[in-house]
C-alpha positions, 0 to 999 in steps of 0.5 A: 464311087457309087453307093452300091460299090461303097457298101460292097467295099465296107462289107468286103473290109469286114469279110477280109478282116475277119478272115485275117483274124481267123487265119491268125488264130490257126497258128500253132507249132505242133509238128503234125497235120495241124501245122498245115492249117495256118499256111493254107489259110494264109495263102488263100486269104492272101490271094483274095486280098490281093485280087480284091484290093488291087484289082477290084478296089484300086484298079476297078478291073472287072476282068478279075471279078469272076475269080474274086467271086469264086474265091469269096464263095469258097472262102468260108468252106476253105477256112472250115477245112483249115479249122478242122485241120487245126483241131485235128492235131495232138494239142487242143484249143481252149473253149474261149479260143474256139468260141472266138474262131467260130464267131469269126467264121460265122461273120465270114460266112454271112459276109461272103453270102452278101458279097457273092450276091452283090457280085452275081449277074443280077447285081454286077451291072449296078455294082460296076458302074464307072469301073475301068473294065466291065465284068464279063460273064459270057460263056465262051464259044468253040473249043474254049466252051468245052473247057468252060463247061468242064470247069463249070461242072467241077465248080458245081461238084465242089459246091455240092461237096461244101453244101453237103458238108454244112448240111451234114454238120448242122441240118441233117444227116443220112443214116443207114440202119446197120443192124436189127436192134430196132426191128420192127421199127427199122430194118437193116439197110433202111435209110433215114433222114436224121434231123440235127438242127434242133439237137444242138449240132456242134462245130467239128471237134469243138463244143461250140454250136447251136443250142439243143432245143429239143425236149426228149421224152421216153419212147422217142427214137434218137441217133447218138454217138456210141459211148463205148468208143473214144471221142478223142480228136483223132477219132472225131476227125475220122468220124467227120471225114467218113460221114462226109464221104458217106454222104457224097457217095450216096451212102455206098462208101463207109470208112468209119472202121475200128482198129481191126478194120470192122465197121464201127457201130457208131452212130447208134439208133436207139429208143429213149427208155429212161429219163432224168430223175428215174431209177430203172430195173428190168425183169422178165422183159418188163421195165420198171421205173421209180422216182423220188416221189413214187415207188417202182411201177411198170412202164407201159410205154416200154411194152409198146415198143419192146419186141421179144418174139419176132415170130409174132410180127406181120409176114410183110416184116418177118420176110425182111428179118434176117435173124430170129433169136428164138422160135415161137416154141423156144420163146414159150419155153423161156416164159415157162422157165421164168414162171418156174423160177418165180414160183420156186419154193425156197422153203422146199429148196432149203429142205432139199439142200439139207437133205442132199448134204445129210445124204452125202455125209452118210455116203462118205462116213466110212469112206477113206479119203486121200489127198486134199480136195481142190475147190472147183470154179463156181462158174455155172457151166463148169459146175455142170460140165465137171459134175462127175469129177466133182462128185468123185472128189467130194467123196474121196478127197479130204475137205470135199464134203465140208466144201460141198456142205458149205456150197449147198447151204450158204444161201439159206440164211439170206432167203428172207432178205428184202431184194428188188425184183432183179436181185430176187430173181437172180437169187432164186436162179442161184438156188435153182442152180445149186439144188440141180447141181446138188441132185446130180452130185448126190445121184452120181455119189449113189452110183459110185457107191453102188459100183455102177460103171461110169459108162452107164451113168449117162443113161441113168434116168435121174441124172438125165432128168437133172441134166435136162433142167441143167440145160435150161438153166445154162441156156437162160443164164448164158444166153438170155439173162443179160438180154432179158433183164437189167439190175437196178440202174443207177445202182444204189449207193453203199448205204442202199439209198436209191440213185437216179438218172441225172438231169440232161441224161438218158438211158436207151435200148433197142426195140429188138431186145434179144438182138440189141447190144445197147446201153445195158451192155459192155463190149467186154465179158466179165465173170459175175456172181448171180447174187451178192446174198450168197458168199458161194454164189454161182457165177456166169460171164456177163456183159451187163454194164448199164450206163446213161449218156448226156444229151450231148451224145445225141446227134439227131432224131430220125424223121423220115425213112426214104428207102426202101420206097415201099416203106418210105414215110415219117418215122 
């Protein structure tokens, strides 16, 4: 036996032993898809063992060398598929169990590479010295050549599949931008290469993998798993499968869909806006951050990336943008409204609220009431929409004036409370809404008292002016409030003490803030008070539910845009 062959046998023994132990660790008794893992691995490993030990080691039959070579080459990939199947079932596996299995797979992978190299055409002659039957790697001729070429092409395809799978798991991933949340950095259908190798890639369905070596900073674009979706084994199996199919079909087939058949927004591409040790707040499109050492300061870097008015982009980018949330004039009107709210005089508002209440009491002092007043919803839109009916009920129903008085003045005692910029802005927004609503109610009461027919109310100049402002208020609250701003995050504890983003956790947003459903938001609406400093606060439907994510959700960093060709280049 030559030295080359002896070394080959030693490496093969390690390879087969590791494969045997790996196969044993796939045993389980759950009646689901995971039950297939063990028999599949057992059959494959058994065939390899038989051919390797009986035909190669014992009989030195080189005629089976090509078959053994292919079995060895495919062994780690086939066992990886079995590994995924085993962990796709209902019952999970402990961390230590996964760790041992992954280490065995690594041994199988490395030894398979060594054995494949030793059995290649360049080394097989030295390896097979003294064999009873010499290996033959000659291509057949005639009709057999066609079959050979077909098998060769199939072999190349399978190799491509397995290579793509490994690269997709550990090295890089191709990603197509699905939305305009990152305009102008990325446009819909931009295709990028996402580097994963330094972001702690993990073995499928486990927490075992390479260490996370990347240092994340504010302003970096990253690709992350969407924390709004479940990350259980079932969904992860579907994700791994869909990503593989996505890459093998050159990003044309995406089966990563939710229960309704809609494509999942997963993964996401966002920009890091908050880092460990910070508490954040955003108001009127400006992000502020504080730490334990420093009070709130504006974050200049966020202003560099945050895009609010897409109309200011260059024509080359604007022509490719599909949706413009606001026109230039609408954006200017938004800024004017925010300026109006910032400069709103609360002392004047207090005087006006009391004057409205005093006037309403005068109008109803001699009015006979019948029936009990039904308290209306504090939902902002419904207050304005039902103002005429509310005004009539306040005048004619028992308890109406009492409710109106309490509603219009319940904010006054807290007007000097200390608040952060977000809470102060929403407090003022609540007061503006109430005063506007009160003006409409008062004027409607005047028209009722004067006997003006209801059909003429809509043409009343004072009511038209108030409803013009009400439309601005409603548009801001219902459309822009949760896109333009963000409350203290993480929120203070019950005693008012600041809380901060924990270590290894980050907060992300999209650059196109008016068109980005990001980590500020929930996928579900809920009714929320504008302020906690008013027991009768106006409410609105909010999707505001900011969250940070642990860096384990980060799967990579976009490094190169390769399509479209006109915009290709480093990200």
